[in-house]
ZADO-542917 format. One record per residue (C-alpha): residue number from 0; x, y, z; residue in three letters. Coordinates in steps of 0.02 Angstrom, whole numbers, always signed. Layout:
% ZADO-542917
     k     east    north       up     r
   NUM        X        Y        Z   ALA
...
END
This chain:
% ZADO-542917
     k     east    north       up     r
     0       +0       +0       +0   MET
     1      +62     +174      -41   ASP
     2     +153     +245     +114   PRO
     3      +54     +406      +89   THR
     4     -105     +308     +124   PHE
     5      -32     +246     +288   SER
     6      +12     +426     +332   GLU
     7     -169     +477     +301   VAL
     8     -235     +342     +416   ILE
     9     -109     +385     +552   GLY
    10     -162     +568     +541   ALA
    11     -345     +518     +558   ILE
    12     -312     +422     +719   TYR
    13     -208     +564     +789   ASP
    14     -368     +669     +786   CYS
    15     -455     +560     +916   VAL
    16     -375     +650    +1063   ALA
    17     -335     +815     +976   GLU
    18     -479     +888     +875   GLU
    19     -370    +1031     +813   ASN
    20     -273     +906     +707   LEU
    21     -422     +872     +593   TRP
    22     -374    +1004     +463   PRO
    23     -210     +912     +436   ILE
    24     -298     +745     +415   ALA
    25     -433     +820     +303   LEU
    26     -301     +900     +191   ARG
    27     -218     +729     +170   LEU
    28     -386     +645     +137   ILE
    29     -434     +774       +6   GLY
    30     -265     +759      -80   ALA
    31     -298     +574     -112   GLN
    32     -433     +623     -238   VAL
    33     -370     +796     -290   ASP
    34     -502     +879     -181   GLY
    35     -527    +1067     -170   PHE
    36     -609    +1079       +3   LEU
    37     -643     +942     +130   THR
    38     -762     +950     +278   THR
    39     -809     +832     +418   ILE
    40     -957     +856     +535   ALA
    41    -1052     +762     +669   VAL
    42    -1225     +826     +717   PHE
    43    -1325     +796     +875   ASP
    44    -1499     +763     +806   THR
    45    -1584     +801     +971   THR
    46    -1515     +977     +986   THR
    47    -1476    +1013     +802   ASN
    48    -1301    +1065     +850   THR
    49    -1130    +1014     +784   ALA
    50    -1027     +899     +895   ARG
    51     -883     +909     +772   LEU
    52     -855    +1030     +628   ALA
    53     -688    +1044     +540   GLN
    54     -629    +1086     +363   LEU
    55     -474    +1105     +258   ALA
    56     -445    +1212     +104   CYS
    57     -306    +1325      +39   ASP
    58     -428    +1458      -24   ASP
    59     -481    +1572     +120   GLU
    60     -616    +1654      +15   ASP
    61     -693    +1484      -23   ALA
    62     -693    +1440     +162   ILE
    63     -780    +1604     +203   ALA
    64     -911    +1575      +69   ALA
    65     -945    +1397     +128   LEU
    66     -963    +1449     +310   LEU
    67    -1078    +1592     +261   ARG
    68    -1197    +1479     +165   HIS
    69    -1175    +1307     +245   ALA
    70    -1350    +1314     +320   ARG
    71    -1424    +1331     +146   ASP
    72    -1389    +1147     +102   VAL
    73    -1560    +1071      +59   PRO
    74    -1505     +891      +94   PHE
    75    -1476     +885     +282   TYR
    76    -1637     +787     +310   HIS
    77    -1573     +652     +192   LEU
    78    -1409     +614     +279   LEU
    79    -1482     +469     +379   HIS
    80    -1525     +381     +215   ARG
    81    -1342     +370     +162   MET
    82    -1257     +203     +195   GLU
    83    -1106     +200     +309   ILE
    84     -936     +194     +220   ASP
    85    -1015     +205      +46   GLU
    86     -962     +364      -45   PRO
    87    -1075     +446     -172   GLY
    88    -1090     +605     -275   THR
    89    -1208     +751     -284   LEU
    90    -1313     +648     -405   GLU
    91    -1352     +527     -264   ARG
    92    -1417     +669     -158   MET
    93    -1522     +734     -303   PHE
    94    -1601     +562     -322   ALA
    95    -1636     +548     -136   LEU
    96    -1717     +720     -135   TYR
    97    -1835     +685     -279   GLY
    98    -1870     +739     -459   PRO
    99    -1830     +922     -426   ASP
   100    -1674     +888     -320   GLY
   101    -1550     +960     -444   GLU
   102    -1656    +1115     -479   ASP
   103    -1674    +1150     -293   VAL
   104    -1486    +1132     -274   TRP
   105    -1438    +1245     -419   ARG
   106    -1559    +1381     -364   ASN
   107    -1490    +1380     -187   GLY
   108    -1372    +1506     -109   ALA
   109    -1234    +1379      -75   LEU
   110    -1223    +1329     -257   TYR
   111    -1230    +1509     -319   GLN
   112    -1102    +1577     -196   ASN
   113     -985    +1431     -170   PHE
   114     -996    +1295     -303   HIS
   115    -1018    +1405     -456   ARG
   116     -903    +1544     -395   LYS
   117     -757    +1429     -353   PHE
   118     -779    +1302     -493   GLY
   119     -837    +1159     -381   VAL
   120     -914    +1036     -504   ALA
   121     -956     +890     -391   ASN
   122     -923     +813     -221   SER
   123     -890     +647     -137   ILE
   124    -1005     +625      +13   ASP
   125    -1001     +483     +138   MET
   126    -1090     +444     +300   ALA
   127     -965     +404     +438   ILE
   128    -1077     +392     +591   LEU
   129    -1260     +344     +617   LYS
   130    -1329     +333     +792   ARG
   131    -1501     +363     +867   PRO
   132    -1443     +539     +914   THR
   133    -1293     +566     +798   ARG
   134    -1261     +582     +612   ILE
   135    -1088     +612     +541   GLY
   136    -1027     +645     +363   THR
   137     -872     +688     +266   ILE
   138     -881     +791     +107   ASN
   139     -743     +818      -21   ILE
   140     -781     +957     -146   SER
   141     -693     +931     -314   VAL
   142     -669    +1041     -466   GLN
   143     -698     +903     -594   TYR
   144     -870     +835     -643   PRO
   145     -839     +648     -665   GLU
   146     -786     +549     -512   ILE
   147     -720     +377     -555   GLY
   148     -710     +209     -466   LYS
   149     -531     +240     -411   ALA
   150     -582     +394     -313   GLN
   151     -732     +307     -236   PHE
   152     -625     +157     -186   ASP
   153     -496     +268     -101   LEU
   154     -625     +363       +1   VAL
   155     -718     +203      +40   GLY
   156     -558     +124     +108   GLN
   157     -533     +273     +222   LEU
   158     -714     +266     +282   GLY
   159     -695     +138     +424   PRO
   160     -540     +228     +491   HIS
   161     -631     +396     +492   ILE
   162     -783     +314     +573   ARG
   163     -676     +238     +711   ARG
   164     -590     +404     +749   ALA
   165     -754     +502     +748   VAL
   166     -846     +373     +853   THR
   167     -713     +370     +989   ILE
   168     -690     +559     +983   HIS
   169     -876     +579    +1014   ASP
   170     -865     +462    +1163   MET
   171     -724     +566    +1238   LEU
   172     -836     +720    +1240   GLN
   173     -685     +835    +1247   MET
   174     -689    +1023    +1237   GLU
   175     -632    +1092    +1070   ARG
   176     -447    +1125    +1064   GLY
   177     -415    +1024    +1223   GLN
   178     -242     +947    +1223   ALA
   179     -245     +850    +1386   ALA
   180     -140     +694    +1407   ILE
   181     -238     +545    +1339   PHE
   182     -242     +454    +1506   ARG
   183     -310     +608    +1595   GLU
   184     -448     +621    +1465   VAL
   185     -505     +440    +1475   ILE
   186     -507     +447    +1665   ASP
   187     -641     +581    +1655   ARG
   188     -762     +498    +1534   ILE
   189     -909     +388    +1584   GLU
   190     -870     +252    +1456   HIS
   191     -759     +106    +1500   GLY
   192     -584     +107    +1425   VAL
   193     -457      -33    +1440   VAL
   194     -281      -11    +1370   ILE
   195     -194     -172    +1320   VAL
   196      -28     -233    +1254   ALA
   197      -17     -336    +1095   ASP
   198      -38     -494    +1200   THR
   199     -203     -425    +1270   MET
   200     -116     -397    +1438   GLU
   201     -212     -261    +1531   ILE
   202      -99     -110    +1555   LEU
   203     -229      +12    +1620   TYR
   204     -416      +34    +1643   ALA
   205     -508     +194    +1683   ASN
   206     -633     +191    +1829   PRO
   207     -778     +139    +1716   ALA
   208     -669       +4    +1637   GLY
   209     -618      -61    +1809   GLU
   210     -803      -75    +1853   LEU
   211     -835     -181    +1697   PHE
   212     -689     -293    +1746   LEU
   213     -749     -313    +1926   ARG
   214     -927     -355    +1874   GLU
   215     -863     -484    +1747   GLU
   216    -1028     -481    +1652   ALA
   217     -950     -422    +1488   LEU
   218     -764     -418    +1520   LEU
   219     -644     -508    +1634   ALA
   220     -460     -516    +1677   SER
   221     -390     -691    +1662   GLN
   222     -208     -704    +1709   GLY
   223     -194     -517    +1684   GLY
   224     -259     -527    +1505   ARG
   225     -422     -454    +1442   LEU
   226     -558     -578    +1398   THR
   227     -729     -536    +1329   ILE
   228     -867     -654    +1383   ARG
   229     -949     -662    +1212   PHE
   230     -828     -776    +1115   PRO
   231     -859     -698     +943   LEU
   232     -827     -525    +1014   ALA
   233     -671     -586    +1105   ASP
   234     -599     -650     +941   ALA
   235     -650     -491     +846   ALA
   236     -569     -374     +972   VAL
   237     -409     -477     +983   ALA
   238     -398     -479     +793   ARG
   239     -419     -290     +787   ALA
   240     -280     -265     +914   VAL
   241     -164     -378     +813   THR
   242     -203     -292     +648   LEU
   243     -180     -120     +725   GLY
   244       -6     -167     +784   VAL
   245      +43     -245     +619   ARG
   246      -28     -115     +499   ASP
   247     -163      +14     +533   GLU
   248     -213      +10     +349   VAL
   249     -264     -173     +366   GLU
   250     -375     -133     +515   LEU
   251     -511      -58     +403   ALA
   252     -683     -102     +473   GLY
   253     -622     -228     +602   VAL
   254     -649     -179     +783   GLY
   255     -788      -49     +766   ILE
   256     -959      -70     +848   ASP
   257     -914     -248     +902   VAL
   258    -1068     -313     +995   PRO
   259    -1032     -388    +1165   LEU
   260    -1188     -494    +1162   GLY
   261    -1330     -557    +1051   ALA
   262    -1459     -420    +1074   THR
   263    -1530     -277     +972   SER
   264    -1455     -148    +1093   ARG
   265    -1288     -223    +1146   PRO
   266    -1144     -143    +1234   ALA
   267    -1014     -120    +1097   VAL
   268     -826     -108    +1088   ALA
   269     -717       +5     +979   HIS
   270     -531      -30     +960   VAL
   271     -414     +118     +938   LEU
   272     -235      +70     +885   PRO
   273     -103     +152     +994   LEU
   274      +63      +82     +935   THR
   275      +95     +238     +831   ARG
   276      +13     +360     +951   ARG
   277     +100     +459    +1088   SER
   278      +11     +441    +1256   LEU
   279     +141     +492    +1382   GLY
   280     +215     +383    +1519   GLN
   281     +196     +262    +1602   PRO
   282      +96     +159    +1475   ILE
   283     +162     +230    +1311   GLU
   284     +295     +104    +1265   THR
   285     +190      -55    +1278   ARG
   286      +15       +7    +1234   ALA
   287      -53      -80    +1079   ALA
   288     -236      -25    +1085   ALA
   289     -368      +63    +1187   ALA
   290     -533      -30    +1193   ILE
   291     -681      +85    +1221   PHE
   292     -842       +8    +1289   ILE
   293    -1005      +98    +1249   ALA
   294    -1148      +50    +1364   ALA
   295    -1296      -53    +1307   ALA
   296    -1423      +51    +1211   GLY
   297    -1294     +166    +1130   THR
   298    -1309      +69     +967   VAL
   299    -1456      -21     +887   ILE
   300    -1396     -172     +786   GLN
   301    -1479     -298     +673   THR
   302    -1404     -472     +657   ALA
   303    -1328     -422     +489   VAL
   304    -1247     -269     +568   GLU
   305    -1182     -377     +710   ALA
   306    -1103     -501     +588   VAL
   307    -1025     -357     +490   ALA
   308     -950     -285     +649   ALA
   309     -890     -452     +719   LEU
   310     -806     -509     +560   PHE
   311     -756     -345     +476   GLY
   312     -866     -361     +322   LEU
   313     -850     -227     +189   THR
   314    -1007     -126     +144   PRO
   315    -1033     -235      -11   ALA
   316    -1013     -395      +90   GLU
   317    -1132     -330     +222   LYS
   318    -1261     -295      +88   ARG
   319    -1245     -471      +18   VAL
   320    -1259     -545     +194   ALA
   321    -1420     -448     +212   GLY
   322    -1487     -527      +53   TYR
   323    -1440     -699     +120   VAL
   324    -1528     -662     +284   ALA
   325    -1683     -621     +182   GLY
   326    -1677     -793     +101   GLY
   327    -1625     -734      -73   MET
   328    -1540     -855     -192   THR
   329    -1376     -818     -280   ARG
   330    -1476     -776     -437   HIS
   331    -1589     -658     -338   ASP
   332    -1439     -571     -261   ILE
   333    -1356     -549     -430   ALA
   334    -1515     -473     -501   THR
   335    -1536     -356     -352   ALA
   336    -1357     -292     -370   GLN
   337    -1353     -289     -560   GLY
   338    -1200     -403     -565   VAL
   339    -1161     -578     -626   THR
   340    -1183     -734     -522   GLN
   341     -994     -759     -529   ASP
   342     -973     -592     -441   THR
   343    -1097     -645     -307   VAL
   344    -1006     -811     -290   LYS
   345     -843     -716     -256   SER
   346     -929     -603     -130   GLN
   347    -1006     -751      -39   LEU
   348     -839     -840      -37   SER
   349     -758     -690      +48   ALA
   350     -899     -685     +176   ILE
   351     -883     -872     +211   TYR
   352     -695     -853     +237   ASP
   353     -717     -711     +361   LYS
   354     -862     -788     +459   THR
   355     -803     -969     +457   GLY
   356     -963    -1025     +372   THR
   357     -967    -1135     +218   GLY
   358    -1131    -1097     +132   ASP
   359    -1285     -985     +136   GLN
   360    -1375    -1100     +257   ARG
   361    -1236    -1094     +387   SER
   362    -1221     -905     +364   LEU
   363    -1408     -889     +395   GLN
   364    -1388     -998     +550   SER
   365    -1252     -883     +617   LEU
   366    -1362     -730     +592   MET
   367    -1508     -817     +679   ARG
   368    -1395     -845     +829   GLU
   369    -1360     -659     +832   LEU
   370    -1541     -607     +806   SER
   371    -1609     -506     +951   PRO
   372    -1737     -598    +1058   PRO
   373    -1862     -456    +1033   VAL
   374    -1882     -404     +853   ARG
   375    -1922     -226     +805   ARG
   376    -2094     -208     +730   GLY
END
């Protein structure tokens, strides 16, 4: 993988504890696709306020124009309909809006004063966070009209890393510009955090993390090593720690929203790689990962979403797993996606490899095991 790509991912994770580093990361992200201006935002849907709002651009006039007219975007109410880690263009937003989507856009103040004035011809938009009370997106404005598969693939590969950084940053609930030592920050948050070495040896736990370990309902310390009671989650978290040590690029979607039980509202774990982060003594030299535990009810998960989180499925693989859960045949899945059956066969093979299943029936059985006892109506 291009070393520059590794640099981008490292810069993304550096933003978890220091929000003021986002412009550096966003500039690197935008450069991957020759972007003009890149923004990232997380909104609290209960208060209609921004939890995170950062941008990067070399044109100060363009930044001023965007900030002046950002509220004129007519698509905010559609953000929840975007799929996580699946980049799209303005045309996708037009289609979601309806028949007059493009006309509404071109007649708006943002288009007139930002896009047209600064030659912005299109954008790459991607959802990076979807929670009952949160929605997060990244937007890369570009000055060329046609966005190809190579650009989409690059942004899509970055998606899980951005999602991990934004999810954990939101859990930290830090003041903007705060530059406190990482350990001091995690000691103050209500979520459990356990810092481990590459062997899963527990190096440190914040007060909430210590409580989880004492209760032993979800987590436990066995011989000084972290163990998660739910075996599939234990394997998923350990794998994420190993991948993060070996190569952060490989981590991708592994170790995000890992369910710690088979329920529709599980406690979930997020793994943040630390090998290349600076935390300050005394845990810096041996720390491999910080495991953040979000309490039950923070996330609502279907069985398909649980399988995707436990086994690190890509967005395309997750979509196919959903079709399998619905009882569709390989032919049906190919028709639904507009691809050949050979393509579906390859996708299913990748899913079987990751999940340890051998056919659609065993994959369905796995998802039934993860189905919540009370189904949403």
